[in-house]
N, C-alpha and C positions, 0 to 999 in steps of 0.2 A: 439502553444507555442514551441519555440525551446528548445533544450537540456538545454540551459542556464536557461530558465525559470523553467524547471523541477528541475534542481539542486538548484535553488533559493528556491523553496518550500521545498526541502529536508533540506537545510541549515536552513530554518526557524524552522523546527522541532527541529533540533539540538540546535539552539539558545534558543528556548523556554524551552527545557528540562534543559539546563545549567542554565538559569535564575531561573527557578522554583526550581532546585536542590539546589541553593544557598539560595533562599528565603524560601523554604519549604522542607528542606532536609529529614525530617521524612516521609512525604507523598510521595515524589518522590522516596525515597529509598524503601518504601513499594510497590509502583507501579512497580518499576523495579524488585524487587524480584518476585512479582506475574507474571510479564511478562516473566521472565526467566523460571519460573516453567511451565507456560502454553506452552511456545515455545518448551520446551523439547520434543523430539520425544518419543511418547508413542504409542497409537493406530493409530494416524494419523501422516503422514510424515510432515516434514517442508513444502514441496511443497503444500500439501493438506491444511495445516493450513493457508498458505499465500493466497491461492486461496479463501478460506472462508473469510479471513480478507479483501481481495480485494472486494469480493461481498458485504460484510457488509459496507465497506467504500463507495461503489457506492450507495447502498440503503440509507445510511445515508446522502449522499451528501457531503462527506468530501474530498475535493481535495487533501489535504495533505496526507490523508490515502490512496487515490488512487495511488498517486505517490510513496509513501513509499512501499506499498504492491505489486505494480507492480514490483518495483525494487527487492524486497525481493523474490517474486515468481520466477522471472527470474533467480536470483542467486541460487535458490533452484531447478532449472531445468525445470520450467514450460515453455511451448511453447506458442507462440502467440495465437494459436487456443484455448488453455485452458484458457488463460486470457480473451479472448472475450466471451467464453462460460460461464465463471464465471460471467462476466458482464451481460450476457443475463439472467442468473438465477436471478441476482439481479433485473433486469427489470421485470421478471416474478412475483417476490414477491413484488416489491415496485412500479411498474407501470411507467407511463410516466416520472415523474421527474428523476427516476433512468436512464431512457433511455438517458436523456440529460447529465447525468454524465458519459456516455460512451465517451463523447468528451474528458475529461481529460485522460481517459484510453487510447484512441487512440493516444493522444499526448504523453503520457508517453511511450507507446510501441515504437512509432516513435523515440522519443528522445533516448531511451536506445538502439534501433537498430543502430542509427547513432553513438552513443557513442562507440559501440562495432563493428562498421564497417559492420553491416548486412543490408540487404535491400531486 
């Protein structure tokens, strides 16, 4: 999947949240407040939280989560090796299906590297 495909997945998340925010503002507002509270740096750094979220996204088989949390982890300073290691921890805990979800992880890493001129 090219960078464009990754960006499409990220756009789908944004569109979903906008639509649900209009149709179910109370619920989405509550979720957003909870998200902000959990995301706030306390005992874990943002980078660590994003690596955990990435591993859970892989274990759950959520491509959108994988793309979003790969992007957020990179923005928080995670390195490619950390992303892959988080993916392998997900495989350790969730087995073979999680291994297949390293495909979108590798695509996301590649897309974000191209986007930022790295290789």
